[in-house]
DONU-768868 format. One record per residue (C-alpha): residue in one letter; x, y, z. Coordinates in pm, whole numbers. Each point is the difference from the previous one (the first is absolute). Layout:
<sites>
  res       X       Y       Z
    a       X       Y       Z
...
</sites>
This chain:
<sites>
  res       X       Y       Z
    m   11995     487    5545
    t     126     226     278
    r     286    -235      95
    l      95     -57    -360
    c      21     369     -86
    r     181      73     322
    g     247    -281     -73
    v      82     149    -341
    l      54     346     157
    m     221    -138     279
    s     223    -176    -256
    i      40     335    -186
    i      79     180     330
    e     259    -266      94
    e     173      44    -333
    l       6     378      50
    l     161     -51     340
    k     290    -190    -162
    f     147     328    -133
    d     362      59     113
    e     -17     142     356
    n     309     212     -75
    f    -198     228    -235
    d     -15     350     121
    k    -350      52     142
    d     -22     329    -185
    s     103    -147    -336
    p    -267     -27    -273
    p      -3    -385      -3
    k     -45      -8     377
    k    -282     259     -13
    l    -170    -199    -275
    q      33    -316     202
    l    -161     163     304
    i    -282     150    -204
    l     -79    -341    -161
    i      11    -174     337
    r    -244     250     150
    l    -235     -37    -295
    m       9    -375      20
    l     -66      10     374
    i    -304     229     -59
    l    -135    -241    -258
    h      70    -293     233
    v    -221     162     262
    l    -274     101    -254
    i     -30    -333    -184
    p    -300    -123     204
    y    -191     319     -79
    a     109      90    -358
    y    -123    -286    -216
    m    -379      62      15
    p      24     386     -43
    l     239     -36    -290
    m    -217    -259    -174
    i    -319     213      26
    a     197     298    -129
    y     118    -221    -287
    m    -360     -80     -94
    e     -90     369       7
    i     289      90    -228
    l     -77    -291    -236
    l    -365     107     -24
    r     100     356     -94
    l     242    -127    -265
    l    -249    -239    -158
    c    -296     237       0
    g     193     299    -133
    y    -157     284     196
    p     238     268     136
    f     265    -190     188
    f     134     268     238
    a    -328     171      87
    g     -44     -59     372
    l     273    -272      -1
    p     149      84     342
    f    -339     -27     166
    a     -78    -323    -191
    l     329    -158     115
    l     -51     104     361
    t    -354    -146      -9
    s     137    -321    -151
    f     260     -19     277
    s    -279      41     257
    a    -204    -284    -160
    g     310    -227       4
    l      82      90     358
    a    -361     -79      97
    i      52    -353    -142
    s     321     -39     203
    f    -167     134     314
    i    -290    -251     -30
    s     232    -297     -63
    f     234      94     291
    l    -299       3     234
    i     -56    -372     -67
    t     223    -213     217
    n     -43    -320    -199
    r     261       2    -279
    k    -197    -207    -254
    a    -322     207      61
    s     203     319     -32
    r     149    -110    -331
    i    -346     -94    -134
    v    -157     330     106
    a     285     200    -153
    g     -24    -194    -323
    v    -378      41     -25
    l      20     374      63
    l     284      41    -253
    g    -189    -211    -257
    a    -319     204      61
    h     191     317     -84
    g     127    -161    -318
    l    -354     -97     -99
    i    -120     352      59
    f     271     146    -224
    v     -68    -262    -272
    l    -376      69       4
    q      52     376     -22
    f     247     -43    -283
    f    -259    -197    -205
    m    -273     252      84
    f     224     285    -114
    s     101    -196    -314
    a    -365     -47     -88
    y    -158     334     101
    r     298     239      51
    t    -116      62     357
    f      55    -151     343
    m    -320    -128     155
    s     -92     -32     362
    f    -105    -344     110
    e    -357     113      31
    t       2     116    -361
    i     155    -324    -111
    f    -253    -211     183
    l    -301     207    -105
    g     101      77    -363
    a     302    -165    -129
    g    -134    -334     121
    n    -261      22    -273
    v     275      72    -253
    l     209    -290     120
    t    -303    -230     -30
    e     -95     129    -345
    f     357     -20    -133
    t     132    -302     186
    e     185    -130    -306
    v     165     339     -64
    f     117      28     359
    l     123    -357      25
    s     200      58    -316
    a     146     320     144
    i     101    -187     316
    v     178    -264    -207
    t     187     261    -210
    g      64     204     316
    i     170    -286     189
    p     341     182       2
    v    -162     300     162
    i    -174    -221     259
    i     331    -172      80
    a     174     338      31
    f    -253     111     266
    f      24    -331     184
    l     385     -17       1
    p      15     138     357
    l    -225    -287     118
    i     193    -259    -201
    f     334     112     147
    f    -152       9     351
    l    -128    -357     -31
    l     332    -127    -144
    i     213     167     262
    t    -214    -104     294
    a     -66    -357    -129
    r     275    -161     206
    r    -106     -74     359
    r     313     138     157
    i     -68     343    -153
    s    -296     183     157
    y    -149     337     -72
    t     -15      81     369
    v     248     -36     286
    g    -141    -207     286
    i     189     182     279
    k    -238     216     196
    k     241     297      47
    v      79       1    -374
    r    -367     -10     -92
    v     -71     295     231
    r     290     187    -160
    n    -125     -81    -351
    i    -351     114      75
    s     129     322     161
    v     221      75    -305
    i    -285     -62    -242
    v    -231     226     196
    g     268     269      -8
    l      44     -42    -373
    l    -372      18     -56
    i     -21     325     197
    f     295     136    -199
    s    -163     -99    -331
    i    -332     161      99
    l     170     317     114
    g     177      10    -337
    q    -328     -28    -179
    a    -144     281     219
    i     294     225     -81
    i     -41     -63    -379
    l    -371      84      24
    a      78     310     200
    v     233     143    -263
    s    -206    -119    -304
    e    -340     157     -49
    d     -90    -225    -294
    d      87    -321     195
    m    -195     121     298
    s    -305      72    -220
    a      25    -351    -165
    h       1    -137     361
    t    -295     199     125
    s    -261     212    -180
    e      97    -107    -351
    f      28    -369      77
    n     -98    -219    -294
    f     124    -357       0
    d     149       5    -351
    s     176     334       1
    s      99     -27     371
    s     153    -348     -64
    r     204     137    -283
    r     126     294     198
    l      33    -147     346
    g      62    -367     -83
    l    -234    -293     -13
    m      49     -84     367
    a    -105     353      95
    g    -298      -7    -231
    l    -120    -333     144
    g      48     112     359
    l    -189     328     -56
    d    -278    -179    -188
    v     -54    -249     284
    r      21     278     266
    y    -237     236    -177
    g    -234    -290     -92
    l     -34     -96     368
    f       2     331     169
    g     -73     251    -276
    n     229     274    -137
    p     -23     297     236
    h     148     220    -273
    s    -249     -95    -270
    a    -253     274      86
    l     252     284      22
    f     -79     288    -242
    v     217     292     -93
    m    -231     288      89
    s     133     265    -238
    d    -244     227    -186
    p     -35     -99    -369
    p      52     267    -263
    p    -313     201     -82
    q    -218    -133    -282
    p    -120     242    -265
    q    -378      61      17
    p    -171     -62    -334
    p    -237     255    -143
    v    -367     -61     -59
    s     -36    -226    -298
    s    -221      86    -291
    a     -38    -368     -84
    p    -347    -146      22
    a     -81    -225     291
    h      -2    -308    -229
    p     199      68    -323
    l     -70    -360    -113
    p    -384     -15      -5
    t    -170    -328      70
    d    -258      59    -282
    r      41     191    -323
    v    -252     278     -69
    d    -140      60    -347
    i     -29     378     -26
    d    -237     -26    -301
    s    -247    -216     193
    e    -354     130      67
    e     -46    -214     299
    g      30     249     281
    p     207     318      52
    e     375       9     -35
    e     178     -71     330
    p     186     296     148
    a     373      -4      -4
    p     151    -135     320
    a     123     258     252
    p     372      49      47
    r     142    -222     269
    v     163     140     306
    l     304    -206      76
    g      93     -86     353
    p     243    -229     189
    n     -52    -371      -4
    i     -28     -13     380
    r    -288    -150     192
    d    -149     166     308
    i     175    -217     260
    d      58     148     342
    i     361    -113      17
    v      88     249     274
    t    -263    -141     235
    h     104    -356     -90
    a     358      91     104
    a    -110     173     318
    n    -210    -302     110
    e     257    -263     -87
    s     189    -173     286
    n     222    -215    -222
    t     305     214     -74
    r      78    -169    -326
    i    -350      45    -137
    k       0     356     133
    s     315      69    -206
    v    -179    -124    -313
    h    -288     237      64
    e     238     293      55
    y     186     -86    -322
    v    -317      -8    -208
    a    -127     321     157
    r     310     185    -117
    l     -44    -101    -368
    r    -169     236    -241
    g    -125    -257    -253
    s     -39      53    -373
    w    -262     177    -211
    q    -269    -101    -241
    n      63      85    -365
    e    -154      -2    -345
    h      18    -378      -4
    t    -201     -46     318
    g    -308    -208     -68
    i      47     -42    -376
    f     -63    -380      41
    e    -291      31     243
    g    -241    -290     -58
    y     236    -183    -231
    n      78    -370      12
    l     346     -96     132
    i     223    -294     -94
    l     315      -5     210
    i     274    -238    -109
    t     325    -104     161
    s     204    -174    -269
    e     271    -244     110
    s     354     120     -77
    m    -103     238    -277
    t     250     262    -117
    k     -27     296    -234
    q     227    -202    -236
    v    -291    -227    -103
    i    -203     304    -127
    d      56      13    -375
    p    -216     150    -277
    e      52    -307    -218
    m      12    -293     237
    t    -238     125     268
    p    -227     256    -173
    t    -270      -7     265
    l     244      61     285
    y     159     276    -206
    r    -339     157     -69
    l    -106      -1     364
    a     336     132     118
    h      17     287    -249
    n    -364      97     -57
    g     -92      43     364
    f     204     164     271
    y     360     -67    -102
    f     237     -47     293
    s     356      44    -132
    d     177     -17     337
    y    -185    -270     196
    y     158    -240     252
    q    -114    -316     173
    p     243     -42     293
    t      99    -348     106
    w    -138      -1     351
    g     165    -318     124
    g    -304    -216       3
    s     -33    -100    -361
    t    -345       9    -162
    s    -193      38     320
    s     169     324     102
    g     -38     142    -351
    e    -377     -62      13
    y     -19     157     348
    s     170     319    -118
    i    -247      35    -290
    l    -311     -77     203
    t      78     205     313
    g     233     289    -110
    l     221     -93     300
    a     348    -144       8
    p      -3    -374      83
    v     237      18     296
    q     -77    -352     119
    g      74    -176    -327
    v    -239    -283     -76
    r    -167      51     338
    s    -117     355     -95
    i    -292    -116    -207
    q     -92    -277     246
    t      16     240     294
    a    -219     250    -186
    a    -264    -261     -82
    g    -259      34     280
    q     101     356      84
    n    -192     311    -107
    l      58      28    -380
    s    -285     238     -72
    y     250     238    -165
    t      84    -229    -288
    i    -161      64    -329
    g    -154    -348     -10
    n    -187      58     322
    k     -95     357     -89
    l    -151    -108    -334
    m    -178    -299     160
    n    -152     238     251
    h    -127     206    -292
    g    -187    -301    -134
    y     251    -141    -247
    f       0    -365     -90
    s     343    -134     110
    a     213    -313     -51
    s     362    -102      -2
    y     177    -268    -204
    h     337    -172     -11
    n     118    -276    -236
    g     229    -144     265
    l     -64    -226     295
    h    -269     150     228
    t     200     -75     316
    y     321     161    -135
    y     105     275     244
    n    -331     -80     178
    r    -188     208    -256
    i    -320    -195      68
    n      -4     166     343
    t     124     345     -89
    h    -126     140    -331
    t    -371      27      79
    y      89     242     283
    f     124     253    -260
    g    -348      68    -131
    y     -75    -303    -225
    s    -303    -211      87
    t     149    -315    -148
    f     350    -141     -72
    t      28    -270    -267
    a     325    -180     -79
    m     134    -343     -91
    g    -130    -237     262
    n    -323     173      82
    g    -181      22    -330
    m     234     121    -278
    e     166    -339     -63
    a    -321    -116    -185
    h      54     275    -268
    v     375      63      -4
    r     258    -270     -89
    d     206    -120     292
    v     339      87    -139
    w     281     222     131
    p     -37     288     -44
    a    -367       1     -78
    s    -145     212    -282
    d    -113     357      61
    l    -213     -25    -314
    e    -189    -302     126
    m     -61     175     332
    l    -148     301    -177
    q    -215    -223    -224
    f    -135    -172     315
    s     -52     310     219
    l    -110     281    -227
    p    -349    -139     -70
    q     -62      -2     375
    y      13     379      37
    i     -22     172    -335
    d    -376      45      42
    q      28      93     372
    q      77     369     -36
    p     149     181     171
    f     259    -257      89
    s     332      -3     188
    i     227    -294     -94
    y     347    -103     111
    y     229    -239    -179
    m     333    -150     115
    m     133    -134    -333
    v     267    -266      -2
    s      89     -78    -360
    g     327     204      16
    h     132    -213     282
    s     335    -178       1
    p     174    -227     -75
    y     103     146    -336
    t      71    -310    -207
    r    -202    -126    -296
    h     -86    -340     146
    g     -15     107     362
    n    -258     277     -72
    a    -338     -97    -161
    m     -65     354    -133
    s     356      36    -140
    n     -44    -332    -183
    k    -343      98    -127
    n     117     338    -143
    w     358     -98     -89
    d     -40      35    -373
    a    -168     339      13
    f     326     195     -53
    p      77      92    -362
    e     356      31    -123
    q       9     376      17
    y      22     -12     375
    g     348    -136     -44
    e     197    -249     205
    m     -83     -32     369
    s      90    -252     264
    n    -238    -278      85
    a     -65     153     342
    i    -100     337    -148
    r    -208    -160    -271
    s    -172    -215     264
    y     -74     312     207
    h    -151     193    -293
    a    -200    -310    -113
    a    -149     -40     350
    n    -108     363       3
    l    -173     -35    -337
    e    -275    -180     181
    l     -72     326     190
    e     -24     176    -339
    f    -252    -259    -125
    a    -205      33     319
    l     -14     385     -26
    e     -86     -20    -369
    y    -295    -228      91
    l     -98     234     285
    v       4     325    -197
    e    -182    -149    -298
    s    -266    -142     231
    l     -46     340     175
    e     -28     175    -335
    l    -244    -254    -134
    a    -219      51     311
    g      21     376     -50
    i     151      68     341
    a     372      57     -81
    d     -47     376      32
    r    -131     -51     355
    t     251    -254     116
    v     338      76     157
    i     278    -258     -38
    v     299      30     236
    i     305    -221     -42
    s     308     -16     216
    t     243    -271      89
    d      97    -167     325
    h     379      14     -51
    y     274     -15    -264
    p      81    -347    -147
    y     258    -104     255
    a      16    -349    -151
    l     200     145    -291
    e     286      91     224
    q     314    -213      16
    s     -87    -265     254
    e      53    -369      90
    i    -368     -13      92
    w    -121     106    -346
    r     286    -173    -188
    n     117     319    -157
    p     372      -4     -86
    r     -11     373     -51
    d    -216     299      89
    y    -274       0    -265
    l    -168     294     172
    n     275     219    -135
    d     -68    -146    -345
    l    -373      83      32
    f      67     358     110
    g     293      61    -229
    f     231     132     271
    t     164    -120     322
    v    -238      50     294
    r     174     174     291
    t    -270     170     208
    p    -354     -72     119
    a    -129     272    -224
    e     150    -156    -307
    r    -128    -345      97
    d    -355     102      95
    h     -72     251    -280
    n    -321    -140    -144
    a    -338      76    -157
    l    -334     109     138
    i    -315       9    -217
    i    -313     200      81
    w    -226      -3    -301
    a    -366      60     -86
    g    -153      -4    -345
    s    -121     365      59
    l     371     111      20
    e      55     -97    -360
    n    -332     112    -135
    d    -198     304     115
    h     250     123     263
    k     345     -48    -147
    e     111     329     157
    l      -9    -162     338
    a     232    -286    -101
    i     331     151     107
    e     351    -115      76
    i     103     -14     363
    s     376      46     -20
    s      68      53     372
    p     115    -300     207
    t    -295    -223     105
    f     -24    -338     165
    s    -241    -267     121
    l    -101     191     314
    d    -141     280    -223
    i    -253    -231    -169
    l    -262      -6     280
    p     -14     383      70
    t       5      73    -374
    l    -293    -233     -72
    l    -199     131     300
    n      40     352    -141
    l     -87    -105    -355
    f    -315    -181     117
    g    -104     297     215
    l       9    -207     315
    e      43     176     330
    f     340     -71     160
    d     255     155     228
    s     333      60    -181
    r     178      15     334
    l     -64    -370      59
    t     194    -146    -288
    a     370     -43     -65
    g     -47      87    -365
    r    -158     298    -181
    d    -268      85    -255
    v     226      58    -299
    f    -229     273    -134
    s      14     198     325
    n     240     264     116
    a     190    -250     221
    d     370     -30     -70
    p      99    -324    -177
    l     190    -249     218
    v      89    -360     -60
    f     166    -203     274
    w     124    -347      86
    l      20    -175     337
    d     381      23      -6
    r     -57     380      23
    s      90      63    -359
    w    -218     263    -167
    k     -59     196    -318
    t    -146     345     -65
    d      -2     254    -281
    f     339     110     130
    g     190    -324       4
    f      54    -347     146
    f     123     -84     349
    h     154    -339      52
    g     -82    -109     354
    p     268    -267      67
    s     281     230    -103
    s    -165     327     111
    t      90     168    -326
    f    -214     255    -192
    s      22      27    -378
    p    -178     317    -123
    n    -171       0    -336
    p     213     184    -256
    d    -290     199    -137
    a    -166      83     334
    d      40     317     212
    d     282     -68     242
    p    -143      -1     355
    d     202      54     317
    d     118    -364       5
    d      53     -43     372
    e    -321     175     114
    y    -209    -155    -277
    v     130    -356      48
    s     -56      25     374
    r    -355     124     -45
    i     -98    -272    -252
    r     163    -268     214
    n    -220     111     290
    i    -305     -11    -214
    v      81    -351    -125
    n      62    -121     354
    n    -330     147     111
    r    -197    -165    -282
    i     153    -338      72
    t     -65      50     372
    f    -364      90     -73
    s     -36    -309    -218
    r     129    -214     289
    a    -228     170     251
    a    -307     -47    -218
    l      61    -373      19
    d     121     -22     362
    f    -300     190     143
    d    -273     -55    -260
    y       7     372     -21
    f    -283      51    -245
    d    -235    -174     238
    i      84     272     250
    l    -114     266    -246
    f    -283    -171    -197
    h    -291    -236      37
    s      -5    -314    -223
    d    -209     184    -257
    g     254     282     -26
    t    -192     260     196
    i     203     207     244
    r      24    -132     354
    a     -33     261     276
    p     288      19     255
    d     -54    -196     316
</sites>
């Protein structure tokens, strides 16, 4: 290849030298001739080193074009990193003296890079996120196994893309196929020169990357404290994302426990409440009864902060690990949020917590899904709720709901947490208060390793397909939510108080009539007044009708048993229905997600705007005045602290990345790409642009944006530290009691 390319260049140089020697050297033709000759000579020298860097850069550019995320964001750094990767291949091949072995090694390394880019393209096409190899092996492997036919079909239809990424390897093999053309030069002095030049170019490339990071605060953050494989790969390039992921995976991220120690704004102190200690009484009192005296009215409640008596200062003083010490110091500086008139209103109630696969607020309709509509609008109505896509699909969505922390490790977050101290979760707190507990899933019991994770979150048993449920629920895909409820409800309805968790799967993709058992079952349930809709949208709605039927059965059973007024039903989703997006994987010729939403999705806030349901029968009967709308921005990390407050369970509001939505804490929704939303507006992390709400008071944009960005970074950093150091085990015993400092 080297000799062939050099031969072509020498022919061009020879032709240029044939210009008339009588031309004036200062004449434009002569100047042009000299410039071209110099350029050709430079290329002649660089040919042995340029192919690999240019080909890796080509793959990076191709990936950006195919995936459609911002093309120019971080492009200089991405290209320099690609050049470094290509030069590394050249360096390794030049170290090998045997020409055949050198060619094989160079081809294998180039092919491996092509495979990496192809795999990430298909991951992005399916889930709109780049996934680290660990996430792919731990989580996406389940998906690939479950949907083998879908992915094989996508590979067949995606052959042109595969060929495009492997073109550099194909050209390399064709050019170097002839024995007289070798990738390396077998002369010792030339090899030494080649290696020296490559090392010099590598140093130059790395210095260029360092300069870009030095002048770009956002790029530096994506490289260090704000590293997230998906967002960092978009901004810095896939090669940079992979390199950082491997480095931090092996040696840890030294920047991951860095907090911005700025004082938060003062929180207003609420007045003493005149509300009774338990405004929703557990037993009704007949004031005309002659059986005993009338009970005295409950005394007014004195509200205080939701903070536990943890000696954080002493913990920090005694800690030798500097990273853990920084976590203690961060927590000690927080003020926490306050109790409120909703504190304890569900004390002693039953709890049914549901994560519903791919549900959106678009499926909630007064005619088609009356039970869902009733629960959404007759309980606490969340009109501005978000379920961020955390980059780990269903597993990370569940983790955010169950822990109130950001799943910074993707799929591994929930698996890392299993076995750690999870005494702060509502499942464990209720189980420690004597609640009967159980968890259920109508998917495979080994999927995302749930058989080894979910009991740690406060549920004494986990039953799914493969370890007991298959005898009662048909083995179809997706399985029926209704059949799961019919099987499981009799197991606990008489075991009050109970705490139950469901991971429901009926709304899962693919969204085709004959590829989705629930879509096929409910296909004809749409009357003509719902108008024309694509088969994909109809399939999606039909699949989610199974959730409606399950909830109808659940509510009717609770009412028949006379316990609906004392049972809380909480429903959120794991993520938006990504399988409706335009994708080779899901066989969508266009973006059906836009059709479902009725507009073109441009930001994470538009994509992840969803529904949260917190309902109890008492909120639509005796205590309707407490069923209010929560119009401020809320998200999945708010679910745990809100429920802990509603159930009157002791918790420390400083130790969660979300907030009790009824407290005095300022609303804040955030994503791992450092986008965020408050009452004042939306900040798009990748572009670093703030869009204020038109009807909100206009804050000092620069100061406000900087302050909220610091808060978001701190909460993500705290979420990471909680996993990295099993932080709650430092503060609490396994039963949730406070651990004294060592």
